[in-house]
N, C-alpha and C positions, 0 to 999 in steps of 0.2 A: 517505548517499553523494550525490554530485552528478554529474549526467550532462550533458554539453554536447553539444547537437545542432547541427550546422552545415548550413545550406542554401546550397549554392554556386550555385543557379540564380538567374536574374534575375527570378523571379516567386515569389509565395507558393507554398508547397508543404507538404504534410503527409506524415508517414511513420509507419510502425509500427516501434517499437523493441523488440528482443528482447534481454533480459539474462539471463545464467545466474545463478541464485540457489540457495542450499543448503537452503531451507525452503519448505514449501507454505503458510506463513502469509501473510495479506494485507499489502500495502504501501500506504502513502499516497504519492501522487505529486503534487507541487506545482510548478506552472510559475512560475518566478521571473522578474523583469524590472524594467523601469523603472516599470511600473504596479504596483499592489498585486498580490498573488498572484491570478492569474486562473483557475486550474484546480486543483481538489482532487478527486482520485479515489482510490478504494480498488481495488486490483487484486489478483487471486489468481493466483499462479503455477500452471502446469500441469506435469505430469510429462513429462519429455523422454524419448522413446523412443530418441533418438540418444545412444549412449554410445560414447565413443572406446575402441577396444580397446587403445590405447597408454597410456591413463591411467586410474588408479583414482580420481583426484582431480577428475574432471569433475563439474560441477554436475548434480544430478538434476532440477532444475526450471527452467523458463523463465518469466520475468516479461515480459509484452508489454503495451505501451500505445501509444495513438495520440497523436502530438505535437500534433495540431491544426495550424492554419496557422502556418507558420514564415516569418519575414520574409525577403525576398530578400537574398541575399549577406550573411547574418548568422547569429549563433548565439543559441540559446535555452538557458537553464539550467533543469534540472529537479532538484528535491530529492526523494530517495526515502528514506523511513524506514519501519521496521516500523509497521504500523497499530496504534493503541491498541485494546486489547480493550474498554476502557470508554469510551464516547462522552462528550463534554462534556455536562454537565447531568445525568449519571447519578450516583447516590449508592449506595454500598455500605455496608451495616451488618451487623455480626455480633452475634448474641445467642444466648442459651440459652432455648428455649421451655419451656412448663410441664411437659413430659415429660422435660426434661433433655437434649434434643437440640440440637446446634449448628445454627443456621439462619442462612444468609446471604440478605439481602434486597437486590435491585437495584431501584432505582426512579428514575423521572424524572417529568416533568410530566404524562405520560399514563397510565403503568402502573406497577404494583409487582408483583414476582415474588419468592417465597421459595423457597429451595433448602435441603434437608436435607443435612448433611454426612455 
């Protein structure tokens, strides 16, 4: 999803944005613009205690993030996507060990971890 944040003030301004979401899984938030992507964050939604008594369809979680400085009298676009569970540079392998158990191994340049299924 894309979110457009508009700063109507005549000076730089930052703001905290709160978006309703349906899951507690993390999101990647990228600030887009004329320069290359300048901000990459992983944000975790929090449970919202405010539930509308009028609607059973209201979101249960709120995703909040700080916009950082916004240009005066202008808009900034943020791209929000579900965060990848596996980070870049991480490799997953699946194999059967000597005892016949399925083992999944996650490894990167620093560490390797094996998990029995």
